[in-house]
VOGU-3710 file (C-alpha; in Angstrom, 3 decimals, decimal comma):
1> mkkwvmsmfr> 100,944/110,056/85,269  102,845/107,094/86,178  105,466/109,111/88,009  103,232/111,521/89,805  103,825/110,293/93,346  107,457/110,867/92,977  107,241/114,241/91,606  104,988/115,660/94,256  107,859/115,200/96,873  109,534/118,287/95,375
11> ltsrltaaat> 106,621/120,344/96,254  107,599/122,682/99,188  104,300/122,591/100,957  101,927/119,962/101,633  98,818/120,982/99,606  99,880/124,130/97,495  98,000/123,731/94,219  94,803/122,486/92,831  96,432/120,576/90,366  98,021/118,460/93,129
21> vsllaltlta> 94,654/117,558/94,359  93,383/116,972/90,910  95,947/113,991/90,468  93,562/112,310/93,031  90,814/112,549/90,597  88,210/113,448/93,319  87,593/116,663/95,177  86,967/116,130/98,568  86,750/117,858/101,998  89,618/118,289/104,353
31> csdssedkte> 90,026/115,747/107,236  87,850/116,880/109,991  86,690/115,967/113,597  83,246/116,658/114,264  83,732/117,138/118,049  87,210/117,679/119,419  88,141/120,679/117,698  85,051/122,837/118,805  85,464/124,919/121,821  82,913/126,877/124,017
41> aagttetaap> 82,563/130,405/123,345  81,355/131,017/126,884  83,893/132,241/129,474  86,399/133,459/126,706  85,983/137,179/127,280  88,139/138,987/129,953  86,394/141,119/132,371  87,747/143,998/134,235  88,784/143,605/137,805  86,425/145,218/140,350
51> aatpaptept> 87,741/148,603/141,787  89,619/148,314/144,898  87,501/149,398/148,160  89,306/151,580/150,734  90,676/149,883/153,768  88,519/150,334/156,750  89,549/152,698/159,479  90,772/151,397/162,798  88,025/151,279/165,614  88,395/153,513/168,433
61> avaepaatpa> 89,923/151,871/171,532  87,294/150,900/174,372  87,811/149,990/177,819  88,035/146,365/178,436  85,034/144,871/180,341  85,482/143,549/183,839  86,510/139,927/184,100  83,715/137,811/184,964  83,873/134,482/186,713  84,337/131,441/184,685
71> paetaapaqt> 81,222/129,218/184,340  81,114/126,320/186,573  82,604/123,258/184,562  80,178/120,929/182,823  80,656/117,371/181,961  81,546/116,796/178,275  78,692/115,310/176,282  78,522/111,750/175,764  80,818/110,791/172,449  78,315/110,130/169,521
81> tapaqttapa> 79,210/107,682/166,816  80,333/109,410/163,544  77,911/109,060/160,637  78,716/106,322/158,060  80,696/107,608/154,987  78,565/107,956/151,918  79,619/106,653/148,675  80,602/109,213/145,914  77,998/109,277/143,219  79,182/107,126/140,131
91> taaieapkad> 80,453/109,409/137,124  77,599/109,592/134,466  78,039/107,011/131,628  79,189/108,374/128,361  75,982/108,236/125,875  76,793/106,917/122,471  76,821/109,563/119,671  74,027/109,589/117,105  75,006/107,902/113,853  75,592/109,899/110,895
101> gdvdmakvle> 73,794/107,514/108,656  73,270/103,738/107,898  75,157/101,809/105,532  74,737/98,505/103,992  77,186/96,291/105,797  77,129/93,521/103,500  78,211/95,780/100,584  80,956/97,358/102,889  82,354/93,861/103,507  82,304/92,983/99,977
111> pgplkdmalg> 85,941/92,322/98,385  87,521/95,287/96,710  90,456/95,810/94,604  92,652/95,774/97,753  93,038/92,948/100,169  91,467/94,314/103,580  93,963/94,749/105,956  92,146/93,297/109,264  92,658/92,603/112,948  90,598/90,332/115,122
121> eenapvtive> 88,274/87,387/114,737  86,394/87,091/111,381  83,582/86,093/113,262  83,456/88,963/115,934  80,239/90,417/116,804  81,203/93,794/116,088  83,026/94,855/112,726  84,555/98,487/112,715  85,796/99,828/109,242  88,030/103,075/109,513
131> ymsmtcphca> 88,641/105,132/106,598  91,569/107,266/107,104  94,069/109,506/105,267  97,889/109,453/106,249  98,151/113,132/106,301  95,077/113,613/108,386  96,200/114,958/111,905  92,832/113,563/113,348  93,613/110,122/112,317  97,008/110,200/113,690
141> dfhtdnfkpl> 95,389/111,437/117,005  93,107/108,393/116,799  96,019/105,852/116,125  98,257/107,128/118,881  95,965/107,949/121,561  92,490/105,465/121,094  93,609/102,712/118,796  95,904/100,781/121,246  93,108/100,773/124,287  90,620/99,533/121,512
151> kekyidtgkv> 92,817/96,818/120,374  93,418/95,671/123,909  89,650/95,830/125,167  87,810/94,620/122,056  89,950/93,414/119,116  92,571/91,194/121,290  89,645/89,714/123,159  87,466/88,546/120,046  84,689/91,199/120,378  85,637/93,494/117,389
161> rfilrefpfd> 87,272/92,684/113,726  88,882/95,895/112,746  89,360/96,732/109,115  91,657/99,905/108,158  91,007/101,303/104,662  92,548/104,067/102,477  90,875/107,436/101,943  93,927/109,643/100,853  93,315/113,335/100,534  96,585/114,262/98,682
171> praaaaimla> 99,533/112,669/96,857  101,784/112,560/99,821  98,984/110,407/101,827  98,707/108,120/98,742  102,323/107,643/98,774  102,523/106,656/102,551  99,752/103,928/102,390  101,378/102,654/99,141  104,402/102,256/101,065  102,533/100,303/103,951
181> rcapeqqffp> 100,817/98,259/101,182  104,330/97,385/99,448  105,853/96,400/102,899  105,211/92,716/104,082  101,823/92,059/105,282  102,748/91,501/108,792  104,546/95,015/108,658  101,516/96,884/107,483  99,777/97,869/110,893  103,326/98,395/112,453
191> mvdvlfaqqr> 104,369/100,842/109,648  101,020/102,625/109,504  101,786/103,142/113,430  105,114/104,373/112,835  103,921/106,824/109,870  101,366/108,330/112,039  103,687/108,788/115,118  106,034/110,514/112,802  103,431/112,235/110,792  104,611/115,714/111,400
201> swataadgre> 108,360/114,824/110,087  107,152/113,713/106,740  103,724/115,057/105,996  104,999/118,602/106,296  108,899/118,321/105,430  110,157/120,392/102,500  111,836/117,063/101,104  108,890/114,365/102,212  110,578/111,975/99,698  113,778/111,599/101,622
211> allqiarlag> 111,660/111,665/104,873  109,361/108,782/103,936  112,632/106,999/102,392  114,159/107,086/105,825  111,111/105,533/107,695  110,605/102,951/104,897  114,270/101,805/105,382  113,289/100,875/108,712  110,822/98,331/107,358  113,363/96,699/104,911
221> ftqesfeacl> 112,811/98,967/101,799  115,939/99,733/99,346  116,227/102,657/97,315  114,873/100,539/94,304  112,015/99,032/96,131  111,036/102,573/97,469  111,027/103,939/94,069  109,234/100,845/92,565  106,363/101,063/95,083  105,555/104,898/94,475
231> tnqkllddvn> 105,670/104,316/90,779  103,365/101,310/90,726  100,296/102,560/88,835  98,098/99,594/89,602  98,554/100,004/93,205  97,686/103,748/92,976  94,857/103,089/90,952  93,463/100,441/93,505  93,982/103,019/96,186  92,055/105,624/94,538
241> avrtkaadqf> 89,211/103,048/93,799  88,986/102,260/97,459  88,528/105,920/98,333  86,013/106,579/95,449  84,115/103,644/96,397  83,621/104,969/100,024  82,558/108,244/98,892  79,962/107,178/96,404  78,531/104,140/98,029  79,036/104,674/101,798
251> giqstpsfii> 78,974/108,522/102,146  82,431/108,830/103,395  83,336/112,346/103,206  85,884/113,149/106,028  88,617/111,330/107,918  88,749/109,556/110,235  85,217/108,043/109,464  84,225/104,702/111,059  81,543/102,123/109,876  80,283/100,101/113,038
261> ngkrypgnms> 77,744/97,220/112,233  76,181/99,441/109,633  76,495/102,623/111,086  78,582/105,687/109,933  80,404/107,729/112,566  82,511/110,702/111,435  85,540/112,062/113,563  88,020/110,937/115,957  86,507/109,119/119,015  87,933/108,433/122,398
271> ietmsaiidp> 87,874/104,864/123,636  84,898/105,898/126,252  82,477/106,995/123,379  83,767/103,817/121,174  82,907/101,669/124,161  79,301/103,294/124,408  78,676/102,263/120,663  80,172/98,898/120,835  78,960/97,318/124,227  75,364/97,300/123,415
281> ll> 76,228/95,528/120,265  77,831/92,643/122,107
//
């Protein structure tokens, strides 16, 4: 059990057997995005082009009418003032999505087995807790596309405190977040950013161990510290405990999932959608 994380890198695919998932001690649904992956069915069928109509026959030539005298020149009408330009209607504001459920925020913020990795002011009026899996493509989409504007608009301005928590779906996801935890604390979020940005290169690699090692070396890991981190049974147990508590007590079932001031929202959200949730709370 102690060396399960290292042995999983020899697998040739990311999630190939139920035995691999059983190492996580919890059967979970796959990471999902409740809105962005759905497409409208209308307009997807191809219709046949209409039958071509025959070209009209040329009209028979007729004699030109006799020229008529040009009408007398009349004075040009007085110039009128052009009507004032009307302002284009404003784009309709995005409505906040309906929460998936209510959660006791005091319990969410209770200390757990791992120190919360947080950004922003402790007394910010809005607290966002994200549960994510490092191998989840929707989590990667959120962090590469939407997290930066969220940070600039709300976290850096003292309006939001942001907490990132582990919810791994597979051993490779657990290994990646363990490496981020083993890095110096100030490198945690930068390393998470790099791992998400390069997710395809290591999450689906045939030799995921080597791919993760190369990324870890950029954060200062040696071969020895890399292996020591991935065989740290206590750290693995703590990561699993965070995930289990989120599932059992807070109703987290998919990633990414956000708890915002006691409301649960599953799925990736754009900065516009998050603004619609956050702004009324400020």
